[in-house]
N, C-alpha and C positions, 0 to 999 in steps of 0.2 A: 488393652489398647488396640491390638491388631484385630481383635474380635469386633470392636465397635467400628473400626475403619472398614472392614469387610461388609458389615451390615449396612453401613452408610453408602458404600458403593453399590451394593445390591439394590437398595432402595432407590437410588438415583437412576440406576439402569432400568428398573421397573417403571419408574415415572416416565423416563424418556420413551420407553417402548409403548406405554399406554397413551402417551400424549401425541405420538406420531399421527399425522393425518395424511391419508393417501388421496390423490386426485389424478385426473387424467386430462391430457391436453385435448381441448375440443376444437381449437381454431388457431392457425399460425399465419401471421402476417410478416412483412419484411422487418417491421420494428417491434411488434408485440406478440406475446403468446398468451392465449386464454386457457385457463385451467379450471375445471369444474371439481368442486369438493362437495361432500355431504353437508359440511358445516365449516365456516371460516372463522369461527369465534376466536380461536387461538392463534390465528395467522395475522401478522401485522405488516404494514408497509416497511420495506427494506429487509424483510426476512428472506431466507434463501430456501429454494426448493431443490431436492437432490434426486438424481437418478442413481440409485444404489448409494455409493459413497462419494460420487462426483457431484459437486455443486453445479447446477445448470441454469437456474433462473433466479432473478431478484424481483421481489414483489414491488409493484409500482402503485397499484390500486386494488381495492377489494370490495366485494359486495357480500351478501349473506351466504351465497352459495358458489361464488367463483372469484377468481383473481385475474388481474392483468399483470404480466411480468415481462421483463427484458432478459434476453439471453446473456449469460455470462460464461466464460470458459469456452471449452471446445466441444461442448455437448452437441449431439445431433438431435434436433427436436423435430418430431413428426406427430401427426394426429394420432390419438389413442395412446400415446406414451404414458406409462404410469410414473408419477412423481411422488416424492414423500416430503412432507414438511416436518422437520424435527425442531421442537421449541428450543430457544436459546436459553440455557441454564448456566450462564457464566457467573462466577463469583464477582460481585460488584463492591466497589469501595463504598463503605457506609456514608462517608462524607458526601460523595457524589450523589448518592440516593437522596440524602436530605436536601441537597440543593435542587435536584429534580423535583421532589415533592413540593418544595417551596415555590418553585417556578409554576408548577401545575396549579397550585392553590391560587396564586396570583392571577393566572389565566382564567380560572374558573370564576373568581370574583369579578373579573372585568367583563365576563360574558353574561352576567346576570341581566335579565330582561326587565326593562322598566315597563310595567304593565299599566297602560292607560285604558280607561273604559272607552269603548267605541260602540256606538249605537247606530244601527242601520234598520230602517223600517220602510215599508211600502204598503200602501192600501190602494185598492181599486174597487170600483163599483161598475158593473156592466149591466146592460139591459138588452135583451133580445126579444123580438116580437115576431111571431109568425102569423100573418094575416091571410085569410082565405076568403073566397066568395061566400062560403057558408059560415055564418057567424059562430056556429057551435064548434068549429074546428080551429078557431083563433086561440092562441095561447101566448102568454108573456112569461119571460123568465128574468129574474133579477139575481145577480151573483155578486157576493161581496168576498173580497180576498184580503187577508192580512198576513204580511210577512214581517217578522220582527227578529232581529238578531242583536244580541248585546254581548260583546266580548269583554272579559275582565271586569265583571260587575264590581263597582266600588273599588277598583284597583286590586281585586282579588284574583284567584285562579279559576273562579266560576264563570261560565258562559251560558247563555240562554239562546235557544233557537226555536222559532215557531213558524209554521206555514199552515194557515187555516182557511177553509172556504165554507161559506154558507150560501145555499141556493134555495130560491123560492120559485115555484112554477105555479102560475095562475092559469086556469082553464075556464072555459064557459060551459063545459060539460057538467053532468051531474056528479062527476068525480070531485072529491074535495081537493083543495090546494095541496101541493107537495112541498115539504120543507126538508132539506138535506143539509147535514153538517158533515164536513169532511176535515179531519185532522191529519195532515200529511206528515208533519214534523212538529214534535213538541219535545224538546230535550233540554236538560240541564247537564252541563259537562263540567268536569274538573280537569284542568290541564296542568 
């Protein structure tokens, strides 16, 4: 029994050591402290950052690479200070965990997005003419543009985007007419 307890304690200590995340203070204001990390995936709002063994900051907001925190305790915070985040591995009451899971499930189902199809389209036809005193230098250009966006096609997760331009240039010279097709955006997305 003692053997299993020692192994469990060693595994827990190894987990805590491997899960520690180190960051450094990048900016200090009168209310907030900004700390940069390589990754904030395991850091959550209300977690505590430590300077050695002393708790110094409480996380208020986070992004993918930094956090905003408030000072707690009597720590002296200055720029470039190295801080450590140790994940919370407290033993939880299983009944409370079930209640939390149920509440989260209820929140997730209430956040489901009702996806209605939304269509946006725009077409334009433009004509440009360059007229000169010399008839062989005259040219005319017609340009057609189509922009079509359809979000949540038939209430699904598929969306379609397109932006296409077709240009015709007419000249009086011996050069044949020029036709150009430009596809700037043509995409089918799954969201």
